[in-house]
N, C-alpha and C positions, 0 to 999 in steps of 0.2 A: 343836371340842374333841374329843379322843379319850382314853379312859381305859383303864388296865389295872387289873384287880382280882385280887388274889392271896389265896386262902383257904387257910390252913394248918390241917390237922387237929390234934388233940391229940397233942403230941409224947411220946416215951418219957421224955424228961427235960425238964420244963418250965423248970427253972432254967437248964440249959445253953442251951436255945432262946432264952430271953429275953436272956441275957447276950450270946450270939454275935450275935443279931439286932440288938440295940441298939449294941453296940460295934464290930462288924465289917460286917454286911450292910447296915444302913441307910446308913452313910457311903459304901459302895461304890455302892449304888443311887442315892444323891444326886448321883453324878457322871454319871448317864445324860445324854447330850447331848440338849438339847431338853426336858428334864423341867421343866415349869412349876410344878408343885406336887405334894406327896405328903403322905399322912397314913397313920397306922396305929393299931391299937388291939389291946390284949390283953383288952378288956372286951367279948367277943362273947356276946350273949344270944340264945337261941332264942325263938320266939314260942309259948308254951304247952308248951315242952319244952326239954330241955338242947340247947344248940348243938353241932353236930358239929365246930365250928371253934374253934381256940384263938386265932388271930390273923388280922387282915385288913390288907392294904396296898392303897392306891389311889394310882396315879400318873396325872398329867394331862399330856397333850401337845397341841400345836396341832391336829394332825390325824393320820389313820392313817398317812400317809407318814412323819411325824416320829417316830411310835412305832416304825414298822418300822425306820427308820434307826438309832434309838437301840438297839433290840434286836440289830441286826446289827453294831453298832460293837464294838470291842474291849472296852469297858466293859460293854456289854450282854451279850456272851458270858461275861464274868467273873461278872456278876450271876446269869445263868442257871445257870452251872456251880456257883456258890457255894451254891445251895440245898441241894445234897447234904451240905454241911458242917454243917448244923444242923437241917434239916427231915427228921427221920428217917422220917416217914410221908408224905413227898412234899408236894405243893401242887396246888391247882386254880388255873389261870391263865386268866382271861377278858379279852377286850378288847371295847370297844364305843364307839359315838358316841351320847351321850345325845340324846334328842329333847326339844324344849322344848314 
């Protein structure tokens, strides 16, 4: 299994972010080829302090190759480009293979 983790800082317009993210971006991301599962949350809490993040998304793929193919696909390119439509403060994108 291989995962993508996307951390979004607090946006300039939280309501615009939420609406766009739920209505437009998540349906687009849901079309990523090979995406096995995804989850997101707007309830991001810091440990002992305020979280610097507003939203988190996690996507799961079979392996790093499947993730790479998904992100290189036409839909993957659209998903990446779409971030500029709602994430006014950018995003932190990480990927990793969990160890058991």
